[in-house]
NUTIFI-685753 format. One record per residue: residue in three letters; z, y, x of N, C-alpha, C, O, CB in turn. Coordinates in steps of 0.02 Angstrom, whole numbers, plus 32768, in hexadecimal, padded with zeros to 4 digits. Glycine has a CB too. Example, Ala and Ser with C-alpha at 12.3 -4.5 7.8 and 13.67 -1.06 7.14 Angstrom:
REM NUTIFI-685753
Ala81867EE4829481867F1F826781867F5B829481A77F5A82C881C47F208235 Ser81627F90828281657FCB82AC818A8002828581928039829E811E7FE282C0 
END
This chain:
REM NUTIFI-685753
MetEC8F0B6F3840EC7A0BB43849ECB30BE5383CECBC0C153860EC3F0BC4381C SerECD90BD73807ED110C0337F6ED470C02382CED650C35383CED2E0BF037B2 GlnED520BC63849ED830BC1387FED6C0BE838BDED930C0A38DDED8F0B783891 ArgED2B0BE238CDED0F0C063905ED130C5138FAED240C773928ECC60BF23912 AlaED040C6738BDED090CAE38ADED510CC738B3ED5D0CFF38CAECEE0CBC3866 GlyED800C9C389EEDC60CAF38A4EDDC0CB638ECEE030CE338FDEDF20C7D3881 GluEDC30C893918EDD30C8E395FEDB70CCD397EEDD90CEF39A5EDB90C503984 LeuED790CDE396CED5B0D1B3986ED800D59396FED8B0D883995ED110D1F3972 AlaED930D59392FEDB80D923914EDFC0D993936EE120DD03945EDC20D8B38C8 GlyEE1D0D603943EE5D0D623965EE570D7C39ACEE800DA339C3EE7C0D1E3966 AlaEE230D6539CFEE170D7D3A13EE080DC83A14EE200DEC3A3FEDDE0D573A34 SerEDE00DDE39E4EDD00E2539E0EE0E0E4F39D2EE170E8439F0ED9B0E3239AA SerEE380E3639A5EE760E593995EEA40E5D39D2EEC50E8F39DDEE9A0E37395B GlnEEA60E2739F9EECF0E273A35EEB60E593A68EEDE0E7A3A89EED10DE13A53 HisEE740E5D3A70EE580E8E3A9FEE680ED53A89EE760F003AB3EE0C0E853AA4 ValEE650EE23A48EE750F253A2FEEBE0F363A3EEECD0F6E3A54EE670F2939E3 ArgEEEA0F073A31EF310F143A3EEF3E0F203A88EF640F4C3A9BEF5D0ED93A25 GluEF1D0EF83AB3EF250F003AFBEF0A0F443B12EF280F643B3CEF020EC83B20 SerEED10F593AF6EEB40F9A3B07EEE30FD33AF3EEEB10043B18EE6F0FA33AE7 ArgEF000FCD3AB8EF2F10013AA1EF6C10043ACEEF85103A3ADDEF440FF43A59 ArgEF850FC93AE3EFBF0FC83B0EEFB00FE83B52EFD9100C3B6DEFD80F813B17 IleEF740FDA3B6DEF600FF83BACEF5A10443BA5EF7010693BD1EF1E0FDA3BC5 TrpEF3D105A3B6EEF3510A33B63EF7910C53B5CEF8310FB3B76EF0A10B03B24 ArgEFA910A63B37EFEB10C33B31F00D10C73B75F02E10F93B84F01610993B01 MetF00610943B9DF02210943BE0F00310CB3C0AF02510ED3C30F01910503C02 PheEFC110D43C04EF9E11083C2AEFB5114D3C14EFBD117A3C3DEF5211013C21 CysEFC011573BD3EFD311993BB9F01911AD3BCEF02911E83BCCEFCF11993B6D ArgF042117E3BE3F085118F3BFBF08211B43C3EF0B111D73C50F0B011503C02 AsnF04C11AB3C62F04311CB3CA4F01E120D3C99EFE1120D3C92F01D119C3CD5 ArgF04312443C9AF02412853C8CEFF4129A3CC4EFC112B93CB7F05912B93C84 LeuF00412883D01EFD712993D38EF9512743D31EF60128F3D41EFF812893D7B AlaEF9812353D19EF5A12103D0FEF3112303CD7EEF312313CDCEF6A11C73CFE LeuEF5112493CA3EF2D126B3C6DEF0C12AB3C87EED312BB3C74EF5D127C3C33 IleEF2F12CF3CB2EF11130B3CD0EED412F83CFAEE9F13183CF7EF4413313CFB GlyEEDB12C23D21EEA312AA3D49EE6812963D1DEE2F12A63D2DEEB712703D74 LeuEE7512733CE5EE4012603CB7EE1E129D3C9AEDE0129E3C94EE5C12343C7F AlaEE4412D03C87EE27130C3C6AEDFA13303C9DEDC413473C8BEE5E133C3C52 ValEE1013343CDBEDE813553D0FEDA8132D3D1DED73134A3D26EE10135D3D50 ValEDAE12EA3D1EED7312C03D2AED4012C83CF2ED0412CD3CFEED8812763D32 ValED5812C83CB4ED2B12D13C7BED0A13153C7EECCE131B3C71ED5112C93C38 LeuED3013493C8FED13138C3C95ECDF138E3CCDECAA13AC3CC4ED4B13C03CA4 AlaECED136D3D05ECBC136A3D3CEC7D13463D27EC46135B3D3AECDB13483D79 LeuEC8313113D00EC4912ED3CE8EC1F13193CBAEBE113193CBEEC5E12AD3CC3 LeuEC40133F3C8EEC1B136B3C61EBF713A23C89EBBE13B43C7AEC4B138B3C2E ValEC1913BC3CBBEBFA13EF3CE5EBBE13D33D0BEB8B13F43D12EC2E140C3D18 AlaEBC513943D22EB8E13753D47EB51136B3D1AEB1813733D30EBA313323D64 ValEB5D13583CDBEB26134B3CACEB05138C3C95EAC813903C93EB3F13233C70 PheEB2E13BD3C84EB1313FB3C67EB1814363C99EB1914703C84EB39140D3C27 GlyEB1914263CDAEB23145A3D0CEAEF14913D0BEB0114CC3D0EEB24143B3D4F GluEAB0147F3D06EA7B14B13D08EA7D14DE3CCBEA6815183CCEEA3614903D0E GlnEA9514C53C92EA9C14EE3C56EAD9151B3C5AEADA15523C3EEAA014C23C18 IleEB0D15043C7FEB4B152B3C84EB4515613CB8EB6015983CAFEB8614FE3C93 AlaEB2315533CEFEB1F15823D27EB0015C33D12EACA15C33CF4EAF715633D62 ProEB2015FC3D20EB05163D3D0BEAC716523D32EAA0167B3D19EB3A16723D11 TyrEABE16373D6EEA85164A3D98EA63160B3DB4EA8015D53DB3EA9B16793DD1 AspEA2716143DCCEA0515DE3DEFEA2915D43E32EA3316033E58E9B915EF3DFA TyrEA3B15953E40EA6215873E7CEA3C15983EBDEA5C15A33EF1EA77153F3E7D AlaE9F9159A3EBBE9D215A83EF7E9BA15F13EFAE99916043F2AE996157A3EFA GluE9CA16193EC7E9B2165E3EC6E9D716883EFAEA1416893EFBE9BB167C3E7F GlnE9B016AA3F24E9CE16D33F59E9C7171D3F48E99517333F2CE9AC16C43F9C AsnE9FB17423F5AE9FB178B3F50EA2117AA3F8BEA5D17B53F88EA1C179F3F0A ValE9FC17B83FC1EA1C17CF3FFEEA3F18123FF5EA6D1822401BE9E817D54036 ArgEA2B18393FC4EA4E18783FB7EA95186C3F9CEABF18983F9FEA2718A23F85 AsnEAA018303F81EAE118203F65EB0417EA3F8DEB2D17C43F73EAD9180A3F1B SerEAF317E63FCEEB0F17B13FF8EB5917BE4007EB6F17F8400BEAE817AA4039 ValEB7E1789400FEBC6178B401FEBEB17BA3FF0EC1517E24005EBD117A14069 SerEBDB17B53FB0EBFC17DE3F7EEC3C17BC3F66EC3B17803F59EBCC17EC3F42 ProEC7317E03F60ECB217C13F4BECB017AD3F01EC8417C43EDCECED17F13F57 ProECDE17823EEDECE0176F3EA5ECE917AB3E78ED0F17D93E86ED1A173D3E99 GlyECC317AA3E42ECC617E13E12ECA817CC3DD0EC9D17913DC3ECA1181E3E2D ThrEC9C17FC3DA5EC8217EE3D62EC3A17D53D65EC2517AD3D3AEC85182C3D37 GlnEC1317EB3D97EBCE17D53D9CEBC817903DBCEBA317663DA3EBA518083DC4 AsnEBED17863DF1EBEF17453E12EC39172F3E15EC5F17483E3FEBCF17483E5B TrpEC4B17013DE9EC9216F13DDFECB416D93E1FECEE16E93E2AEC9816BC3DAA LeuEC9116B23E49ECAE16993E87EC8D16B83EC4EC96169F3EFCECA7164D3E8A GlyEC6916EE3EBBEC4917103EF2EC0616F13F04EBED16C53EE2EC76170F3F2E ThrEBE9170B3F3BEBA916F23F53EBAE16E03F9DEBDD16F43FBFEB7017273F48 AspEB7D16B83FB4EB7E16A53FFBEB5416D64023EB41170B400BEB63165D4003 GlnEB4516C44063EB2216F2408FEADA16FE407BEABB172E4093EB2516D840D5 TrpEABF16D44050EA7B16DE4037EA7A16FB3FF0EA4617003FD1EA55169C4037 GlyEAB3170E3FD8EAB8172C3F95EAB516FB3F5CEAAA170F3F23EA82175E3F8D ArgEABE16BA3F6AEABD16873F35EB0116833F14EB3516883F34EAA816433F52 AspEB0016793ED3EB3D16763EACEB6416373EBCEB4B15FF3EB1EB2D167B3E61 IleEBA1163E3ED4EBCA16053EE8EBDF15DB3EACEBE0159E3EB0EC08161C3F0F PheEBEF15FC3E75EC0315D73E39EBCB15A93E21EBD9156F3E11EC1716083E01 SerEB8E15C13E20EB5515973E0AEB4A155D3E3AEB3A15263E25EB1615C23E04 ArgEB53156A3E7BEB4715363EACEB7E15003EA9EB7014C53EB4EB4315533EF2 IleEBBB15153E9CEBF114E33E95EBE514B83E57EBF1147B3E59EC3615073E90 IleEBCF14D63E21EBC214B03DE3EB8B147C3DEFEB9414423DDDEBAE14E03DAA ValEB5414913E0DEB1D14623E19EB3114303E4FEB1B13F63E4DEADD14883E2E GlyEB5A14453E7EEB7214173EB2EB9E13DF3E96EBA513AB3EB6EB98143D3EE5 ThrEBBC13EB3E5CEBE413B63E3CEBB913793E2DEBCF13413E37EC0313D03DFA ArgEB7B13843E17EB4D134C3E0AEB3E13263E49EB3A12E83E48EB0C13663DEA ValEB3613493E81EB2713283EC0EB6112FB3ED5EB5712C03EE5EB18135B3EF8 SerEB9E13163ED4EBD812F03EEAEBE512B43EBEEBF1127D3ED7EC16131C3EEC LeuEBE212BD3E7CEBEF12853E4EEBB712513E50EBC412163E49EBF9129F3E07 SerEB7A12673E5AEB4312383E5FEB4A120C3E9DEB4111CF3E99EAFF125D3E60 ValEB59122C3ED5EB6312053F13EB9D11D53F0AEB98119B3F1EEB6F12343F4F GlyEBD311EC3EEDEC0D11C13EE3EBFD11863EB6EC10114D3EC5EC4611E83EC7 AlaEBDC11943E7DEBCE115E3E4DEB9F112A3E69EBAB10EE3E63EBB1117C3E0E ValEB6811403E89EB3711103EA3EB5510E73EDDEB4B10AB3EE1EAF811343EBA SerEB7811093F0BEB9510E43F43EBCB10B43F2CEBD1107D3F47EBB311153F76 ValEBF210C73EFAEC2510993EDFEC04105D3EBDEC1C10253EC4EC5310BE3EAC LeuEBCD10693E9AEBA910323E7BEB9010003EAFEB930FC43EA6EB6F104C3E51 IleEB76101B3EE7EB5C0FEF3F1CEB950FC83F3CEB8F0F8B3F45EB3810193F52 LeuEBCA0FE93F4EEC010FC73F71EC250F963F44EC3B0F623F5BEC330FF93F8E IleEC2C0FA63F04EC4C0F773ED5EC210F393ECDEC3B0F013ECBEC590F993E91 ThrEBE00F433EC7EBB30F093EBFEBB70EDB3EFBEBBF0E9E3EF4EB6A0F213EB5 IleEBB10EF73F37EBB30ECD3F74EBF90EB03F7EEC000E753F8CEB9F0EF63FB1 GlyEC2C0EDA3F76EC700EC43F82EC860E8D3F53ECA60E5D3F67EC9F0EFD3F7D ValEC750E943F13EC880E623EE1EC630E213EEFEC800DEB3EEAEC790E7A3E9A AlaEC220E253F00EBFC0DE83F0EEC180DC23F4AEC220D863F47EBB20DFA3F1A ValEC240DE73F81EC3E0DC73FBEEC840DAC3FB2EC940D743FC5EC3E0DF83FF9 GlyECAF0DD33F92ECF30DBE3F85ECF70D823F56ED200D563F60ED1B0DF63F68 AlaECCC0D813F23ECCC0D493EF4ECB50D093F16ECD30CD43F0BEC9E0D593EB8 IleEC810D0D3F3EEC680CD13F60EC9C0CB73F92ECA90C7B3F96EC260CE03F85 AlaECBA0CE63FB8ECEC0CD13FEAED2B0CB63FC9ED4A0C873FE3ECFE0D0C4017 GlyED3E0CD23F91ED7C0CBD3F70ED750C7C3F49EDA70C5A3F3EED930CF23F43 TyrED380C6B3F34ED300C2E3F0CED190BF23F35ED310BBA3F2CECFE0C3A3ED4 TyrECEA0BFE3F63ECCF0BC73F8CECF50BC53FCEECED0BF13FF8EC820BD13F98 ArgED1D0B923FD7ED490B8E4011ED210B8B4052ED360BA84084ED760B51400B HisECE90B674053ECC50B5E4091ECA10B9E40A8EC8D0BA340E1EC920B27408A LeuEC9A0BCF407BEC7A0C0F408DECAD0C46409AEC9B0C7C40B1EC4A0C254056 AspECEB0C37408CED1F0C6B4094ED250C8340DCED240CBF40E9ED620C50407C GlyED2A0C53410BED330C654151ECFA0C8F416EED070CC54188ED3B0C28417A ProECBB0C784169EC840C9F4185EC7D0CE54166EC720D164189EC430C7A417C LeuEC840CE84124EC7C0D294102ECB40D594116ECA70D944122EC7C0D2040B6 MetECF20D41411AED290D6D412CED250D824175ED3B0DB94186ED6B0D4B411E ArgED0B0D5841A1ED020D6D41E7ECCE0DA541EBECD50DD44211ECEE0D324214 PheEC990D9F41C2EC670DD441C0EC850E1541A6EC770E4B41BFEC2B0DBF4194 ValECB00E0F4173ECD30E4A4158ED000E69418EED020EA64194ECFC0E38411A AspED230E3F41B3ED4E0E5841E9ED260E7E421DED3C0EB14237ED750E1F4209 IleECEB0E64422EECC00E85425FECAB0ECA4245ECAC0EFB4269EC820E5A4270 MetEC960ECC4205EC810F0B41E7ECBA0F3D41E5ECAF0F7941F0EC650EFF41A1 MetECF60F2641D6ED2F0F5341D2ED470F6B4216ED690F9D421AED690F3241AD SerED350F47424BED490F5C428EED1D0F9442A9ED2F0FB342DBED470F2142BE IleECE40FA0428AECB70FD6429FECCF10174280ECDA101A4244EC6D0FC7428A ProECD9104C42A8ECEE108D428BECBD10A34255EC8210AF4262ECF310C342C3 GlyECD810A94218ECAC10B541DFEC8510F541E2EC4910F641D5ECD510B441A1 PheECA7112D41F4EC85116D41F2EC4F11724228EC1B1190421DECB611A641F9 PheEC5D11554262EC2A11564298EBEF112A4284EBB6113A4296EC49113D42DA LeuEBFC10F44260EBC510CB4247EB9B10F24215EB5D10EE4215EBE0108A4227 LeuEBBC111841EAEB99114241BAEB6C117541DEEB32117D41CDEBCA1167418C LeuEB8811964210EB6211C84235EB2611A94257EAF011C64258EB8E11EA4269 ThrEB2F116E4274EAF8114D4297EAC0113B4267EA8511484276EB12110D42BB IleEAD1111D422FEA9D110741FFEA78114341E2EA3B114241DCEABD10DE41C7 ValEA9E117741CFEA7E11B341B3EA5111D441E7EA1B11EC41D6EAB311E54199 AlaEA6711D54226EA3E11F3425AE9FE11CB4266E9CA11E84276EA6611F8429B LeuEA021188425EE9C7115E4269E99411664231E958116A423EE9DC1116426F PheE9AC116741F3E97E116741BAE97311AC419CE94C11B4416EE99911394184 GlyE99511DE41B7E989122241A0E9B91237416AE9CC120E4140E943122A4188 ProE9CD12774169E9FB128F4136E9D8129B40F3E9A412BD40F0EA1C12CF414E SerE9F4128040BFE9DB128C407BEA111274404BEA3F1250405EE9971267406F LeuEA0B1289400DEA3D12763FDBEA3A122B3FCDEA6E120B3FC6EA32129D3F9A PheE9FE120F3FCAE9F711C73FBEEA15119E3FF7EA38116E3FEBE9AD11B53FB5 AsnEA0611B24035EA22118F406EEA6E11934070EA8F11634084EA0511AA40AF ThrEA8911CC405BEAD211D44059EAF111A34029EB2311824039EAE5121B4046 MetEAD5119E3FECEAEE116E3FBBEAEB11273FD6EB1C11013FD1EAC711733F7A LeuEAB211153FF2EAA710D1400AEAD610C04044EAF3108A4045EA5E10C84020 ValEADC10ED4073EB0510E040AEEB4E10D9409CEB7010AC40B5EAFB111740E2 IleEB6811054071EBAF1101405EEBBD10BE403DEBF0109E404BEBC2113B402F GlyEB9010A94010EB9B106A3FEDEB97102E401BEBBF10004015EB6910623FB6 LeuEB67102E4049EB5C0FF54075EB900FEF40ACEB950FBA40CCEB170FF84094 ThrEBB6102340B9EBE8102040EFEC30102340D5EC5E102B40FDEBDC105A411F SerEC3A101B4094EC7D10244078EC920FEB4049ECC40FF34026EC8110654053 TrpEC6F0FB34049EC7C0F7F4018ECB00F4C4030ECC60F224009EC3D0F5A4007 MetECC40F4F406FECEE0F1B408CED330F17406CED4D0EE04060ECF60F2640D6 GlyED520F51405DED930F50403DED910F313FF8EDBF0F0D3FE5EDAE0F964038 ThrED5C0F3F3FD3ED540F213F91ED4C0ED63F96ED680EB03F6DED180F3F3F6C AlaED260EBF3FC8ED1C0E773FD1ED5E0E543FDFED6B0E1E3FC3ECEB0E6A400A ArgED880E714009EDC80E524019EDF60E513FDCEE1A0E213FD0EDEA0E774053 LeuEDF30E873FB5EE1D0E8B3F79EE090E573F45EE340E353F29EE1A0ED13F5B ValEDC80E523F38EDAF0E213F07EDBC0DDA3F1FEDCE0DAE3EF8ED640E2C3EFA ArgEDB30DCE3F60EDC10D8C3F7BEE0A0D783F6FEE180D3F3F5CEDB10D893FC6 GlyEE380DA63F7BEE7E0D983F70EE8D0D873F28EEB50D5A3F1AEEA80DD23F86 GlnEE6E0DAB3EFAEE770D9C3EB3EE5B0D573EA1EE7A0D323E7BEE560DD23E88 PheEE210D473EBCEE030D063EADEE2C0CCD3ECAEE330C993EABEDBB0D043EC9 LeuEE470CD63F06EE710CA23F24EEAE0C953EF9EEC50C5C3EF3EE850CB63F6A SerEECA0CCA3EDCEF050CC13EB2EEF30CA13E6FEF170C753E58EF260D043EA5 LeuEEBC0CB73E51EEA90C9C3E0FEE8D0C563E14EE900C303DE4EE750CCA3DEF ArgEE710C443E4EEE510C033E55EE820BCA3E4DEE6E0B923E3BEE2F0BFE3E99 GluEEC20BD73E59EEF50BA23E54EF150B9F3E0FEF410B763E03EF2B0BAD3E88 LysEF000BC93DE1EF1C0BC93D9EEF060B8B3D77EED30B6C3D86EF090C083D78 GluEF2F0B7A3D43EF210B3D3D1DEEE00B413CF7EEBC0B0F3CF2EF5A0B303CED PheEECF0B7C3CDBEE920B7F3CB2EE540B773CDDEE210B5F3CC4EE8F0BC23C8D IleEE560B8B3D1EEE1E0B803D4AEE180B353D5BEDE10B1A3D5BEE250BAA3D8A GluEE500B163D69EE4F0ACE3D78EE370AA63D3CEE140A743D43EE950AB63D8D AlaEE4A0ABC3D00EE330A9A3CC3EDE80AA13CBBEDC60A713CA9EE570AB63C85 AlaEDCE0ADD3CC8ED860AE73CC2ED600ABE3CF5ED2B0AA23CE5ED750B313CCB GlnED7A0AB93D32ED5A0A913D65ED5B0A463D54ED2C0A223D62ED7B0A9C3DA9 SerED920A303D35ED9A09E93D26ED6909D23CF0ED5709973CEFEDE009DB3D10 IleED5409FE3CC4ED2509EA3C8FECDC09F93CA3ECAF09F23C79ED360A0E3C4E GlyECD10A0D3CE2EC8D0A153CFAEC6C0A573CEBEC2F0A5A3CEBEC6409E13CDF ValEC920A8C3CDFEC740ACE3CD4EC540AE63D15EC740AE33D49ECAA0B013CBB ProEC160AFD3D14EBF50B133D51EC1B0B4C3D74EC3D0B743D53EBAD0B2A3D42 SerEC140B4E3DB5EC390B813DDCEC260BC73DC8EC520BF23DC2EC2C0B773E27 TrpEBE50BD53DBDEBD00C183DABEBEE0C2E3D69EBFC0C693D5FEB840C1C3DA8 ArgEBF80BFE3D3CEC150C0F3CFBEC600C1D3D02EC7B0C4A3CE1EC090BD73CC9 IleEC820BF73D2DECC90C043D39ECD30C493D57ED010C6E3D45ECE60BCE3D68 IleECA60C5A3D86ECAC0C9B3DA7EC9F0CD43D76ECC60D053D73EC7B0CA03DE2 ThrEC690CCF3D4FEC560D063D23EC7E0D0A3CE2EC880D413CC7EC0D0D013D12 ArgEC960CD13CC9ECB80CD13C89ED040CD13C8FED260CE43C5FECA20C963C60 HisED1F0CBC3CC8ED680CB53CCEED850CDF3D07EDB60D033CFDED7A0C6C3CD8 LeuED670CDB3D42ED840CFD3D7CED750D483D7CEDA20D713D84ED6A0CDE3DBC LeuED360D5A3D72ED240DA13D74ED470DCA3D3DED600E003D4CECDA0DA93D6D ProED480DB33CFEED6C0DDA3CCCEDB50DE63CDDEDD10E1B3CCCED680DB83C89 AsnEDD50DB63CFEEE1B0DBF3D10EE240DE93D4FEE5C0DF83D64EE3B0D7C3D1B ThrEDED0DFC3D6EEDEF0E273DAAEDD60E6D3D9AEDD90E993DC6EDC60E073DE2 MetEDBD0E793D5EED9E0EB93D4EEDCE0EF33D55EDB90F2A3D68ED830EB73D08 AlaEE0E0EE93D45EE3E0F203D4BEE420F393D92EE430F763D9EEE840F093D33 ValEE450F0C3DC1EE470F1F3E08EE070F413E1DEE080F713E43EE540EE13E35 IleEDCE0F283E05ED8D0F453E17ED870F8C3DFCED6F0FB93E1FED540F193DFD IleED9D0F973DBEED990FDA3DA0EDC3100C3DC7EDAD10443DD5EDB00FD83D56 ValEE000FF83DD8EE2C10243DFEEE0E10333E42EE0F106D3E59EE7210053E06 GlnEDF310013E63EDD5100A3EA5ED99103A3EA1ED9110653ECCEDBE0FC63EC2 AlaED7010333E6EED36105F3E66ED4C10A73E5AED2F10D53E76ED0B10473E2C ThrED7F10B03E30ED9610F43E22EDB411153E60EDA611503E6DEDCB10F23DEA LeuEDDC10F03E85EDFB110D3EC0EDC7111C3EF7EDCE114D3F1BEE3010DE3EDC PheED9310F23EFCED6210FE3F31ED3411383F20ED1311533F4DED3910BF3F3D MetED31114D3EE1ED0911883ED0ED2011C43EF8ECF611EA3F12ED0D11973E85 SerED6111CC3EFFED7B12053F26ED6811FE3F6FED5712303F8FEDC812093F1F ThrED6B11C13F8AED5711B73FD0ED0D11C63FDAECFA11E5400CED67116F3FE5 AlaECE411B03FABEC9C11BC3FB1EC8C12073FAEEC60121F3FD2EC7611983F79 IleECB0122C3F85ECA612753F81ECB812963FC4EC9612C33FDBECCF12933F48 LeuECF0127F3FE1ED04129B4022ECD2128A4059ECC212B44083ED4A12804035 IleECB8124C4058EC871239408BEC4712614083EC2A127940B4EC7711ED4086 GluEC30126A4045EBF312914039EBFD12D9404FEBD012F7406DEBDF128E3FEF SerEC3712F54040EC45133A4054EC46134040A0EC2D137140BCEC8813524037 SerEC62130F40C2EC641310410BEC1F130B4129EC0E13304157EC8F12D64125 LeuEBF512DE410EEBB112D84127EB891317411AEB62132D4144EB8F129B4107 SerEB92133540DEEB6E137340CFEB8513AC40FCEB5D13D7410FEB7713864085 TyrEBC513AC410CEBDF13E0413AEBBE13DA417EEBB2140C419FEC2C13DA4141 LeuEBB0139C4193EB8F139141D3EB43139741CFEB21138E4201EBA2134C41EE GlyEB2913A54194EAE113AB418BEABE13694182EA8013674188EAC413CD41C5 LeuEAE213334173EAC512F1416CEAC612D84124EAB6129E4118EAE912C04199 GlyEAD8130240F6EADA12EF40AFEAA1130F4089EA67130D409EEB1C13024090 AlaEAB2132C404FEA80134F4027EA621389404EEA8613AF406EEA9F13683FE4 GlnEA20138F404CE9FD13C14073E9EE13FF4048E9E213F9400CE9BD13A54090 ProE9EE143A4067E9DE14774042E99914724022E96D1452403EE9E114B44070 ProE99014923FE8E9BF14BF3FC7E9F0149C3F97EA1414BE3F73E99914F43FA0 ThrE9F114593F96EA1F14353F6AEA6714483F7CEA7B143E3FB5EA1513E93F6F ProEA8E14613F4DEAD214763F5DEB01143A3F63EAFE140B3F3CEAEC14A53F27 SerEB2B143D3F95EB5E140A3FA0EB9E142E3FB5EB9B145F3FDBEB4813D63FD6 TrpEBD614153F9EEC1614363FAEEC2114363FFAEC3814694015EC5014133F8B GlyEC1313FE401CEC1B13FC4064EBEB142C4087EBFE144D40B8EC0F13B6407E GlyEBAE1430406FEB7E145F408CEB9314A74082EB8814D140AEEB391454406E MetEBB114B64049EBC914FA403CEC02150C406DEC0615444084EBE215013FF3 LeuEC2D14DB407CEC6114E740ADEC4314F540F2EC5B15214116EC9014AA40B1 PheEC0F14D04103EBEF14DA4144EBD11520414AEBDB1542417CEBB914A6414F HisEBAC15354116EB8A15764119EBBC15B04112EBAD15E84127EB56157A40E2 GlyEBF615A440F5EC2615DA40ECEC5815E24124EC8016104124EC4A15D140AD ArgEC5615B44155EC8915B4418AEC8315F241B7ECB5160941D3EC84157541B3 AspEC46160C41C0EC3C164641EBEC52168841CBEC5616BB41ECEBF3164C4200 TyrEC6016854189EC7316C24165ECB916BC4147ECC916DC4115EC4016D1412D MetECE316934166ED251686414AED5116C4414CED7D16CC4120ED46164E416F ArgED4816F0417CED71172C4180ED5D1760414CED87177B4128ED6D174B41C5 GlnED1C176F4148ED0717A3411AECF6178940D5ECF517B040A5ECCB17C64136 AlaECE9174840CEECD9172C408CECF816E64086ECD516B44086EC8B17274083 ProED3B16E34080ED5C16A1407DED4C167A403EED55163D403CEDA616A94082 TrpED34169C4009ED2416793FCBECEB16473FD4ECE316193FACED1216AA3F94 GlyECC316504007EC8C16214013ECA315DB4028EC7D15AB4021EC5F163C4048 ThrECE015D64042ECFC15954055ED3615814028ED411545401EED121597409D IleED5A15B1400EED9515A13FE4ED81157C3FA5ED9E15483F94EDBC15E03FD2 PheED5015963F81ED3F15793F40ED1C15343F46ED2D15073F20ED1215A83F1A ProECED152A3F75ECD314E53F7EED0A14B53F94ED0B147B3F7EEC9B14E53FB1 GlyED3814CD3FBFED6F14A23FD4ED9C14903F9AEDB414573F95ED9714C3400A LeuEDA914BF3F6DEDD114B13F32EDAE147F3F04EDCF14543EE7EDE014F13F0B AlaED6C14853EFEED4714553ED5ED4E140E3EF0ED5913DF3EC9ECFD14693ED2 IleED4914063F31ED5313C43F50ED9A13AB3F44EDA413723F2FED4313C63F9C PheEDCB13D63F51EE1113C23F4AEE2213AD3F02EE4013793EF8EE3E13FC3F60 ValEE0E13D63ED2EE2013C83E8CEDFD13873E74EE1D135F3E53EE0C14033E5F ThrEDBE137E3E85ED9A13423E6FEDB613033E8FEDC012D13E6DED5013493E7F ValEDC313063ED0EDDE12CB3EF3EE2412BB3ED8EE3412813ECDEDE112D83F3F MetEE4E12EE3ECEEE9012E23EB3EE8D12C53E6CEEB5129A3E5BEEB813233EB3 AlaEE5E12DD3E44EE5712C33E00EE4612793DFFEE6312533DD9EE2212EA3DDA PheEE1712643E29EE06121D3E2CEE4011F33E47EE4911BA3E31EDC712133E58 AsnEE66120E3E76EEA011E93E90EED511E13E5AEEF211AB3E52EEBD120D3ECC LeuEEE212163E34EF1312113DFEEEFC11E13DC8EF2411BA3DADEF2012573DE0 LeuEEBC11E43DB7EEA011B63D85EEA5116E3D9EEEB811423D77EE5711C83D76 GlyEE9511623DDDEE99111E3DF8EEE011043DF8EEEB10CA3DE9EE7D111C3E3D AspEF11112F3E0AEF57111A3E09EF6D11093DC2EF9110D83DB7EF8311503E26 GlyEF5811323D92EF6A11243D4CEF4C10E43D32EF6D10BE3D0FEF56115D3D20 LeuEF0D10D73D44EEED10983D2FEF0F105C3D50EF1810293D30EEA2109A3D41 ArgEF2110633D8FEF42102B3DB1EF85101B3D8FEF950FE03D86EF4D103C3DFB AspEFAB104E3D7EEFEC10423D5EEFE610253D19F00E0FFB3D04F01410823D5B SerEFB210393CF4EFAB10213CAFEF890FDE3CABEF960FB83C7CEF8510533C86 LeuEF5E0FCE3CDBEF3A0F8F3CDAEF5F0F563CFDEF520F1C3CF0EEF60F983CF9 AspEF8D0F683D29EFB30F353D4DEFEA0F193D20F0170F3F3D0DEFD20F513D8F ProEFE90ED93D0EF01C0EBF3CE1F0620EBF3CFEF0930EBD3CD9F00A0E793CCD HisF0680EC13D41F0AA0EC23D60F0CB0F063D5BF1070F0C3D65F0A40EAD3DA8 LeuF0A30F3B3D4CF0BF0F7E3D49F0C80F983D03F0E30FCE3CF9F0930FAD3D70 ArgF0B10F723CD0F0B40F8C3C8CF0FB0F903C71F1090FB73C44F0890F603C5F GlyF1260F683C8BF1690F693C71F1980F993C93F1D40F993C86F1850F263C75 ArgF17E0FC33CC1F1A90FF23CE4F1C510263CB5F1EB10513CCAF18310133D1D 
END
């Protein structure tokens, strides 16, 4: 028992040291720290948005329509007199929710398909040909077709983005599994009769988690852009639910007399997407063992 406890303590200590080393490597990248700070701020805004927003995002005041930024409405109002600042704040929850749920769906499917294809040789060919077929279909047109068939809604947007974007993750995980499958510790586990599911879950997946985390972080920005594009086309979140893409759509007719209706939602998309990209780059550099010694 004492020997087992010592082994567990040693493993725990090693994990702590490795975590500290990864954090130190991450902190060297100032742009990644800025991205992390913006992402954390966006998460807080998404959680406490309704408490932070000075006005009800759906409240209309036609007497105050197309009002420029000022002390009463910090970012101005739209053509219906709704406060743009409040709508951007509440729209943060929509964008991050769509990104998080769609990333969860695509990571689940992509990791499952990639793990099966990378470990079981006889299933590799059929699964990868199916992935190739899916990747040959224009992704955005497939999104438009599915959303048009099943109707525009926030739930359908999350589901469609996740179900049509998992192929890159599957190929990435498959490549990692193919490389790890030839390692000595995997061959040793197979030689003593360890079940395949246990090898995958206890040895292969933990050694692939760094790649999966980076992929999930980077795709958050892509999911936000896709959701904004669909909402701009009227196929995403439906009124009165605020969406950054929808705000761009409704503000396009007033760009000359009220440019703030498109500038500020566009800035929200740009800053959030850039933050997730910077965070993903920082995680990739700190988690990749080949880049830690740079």
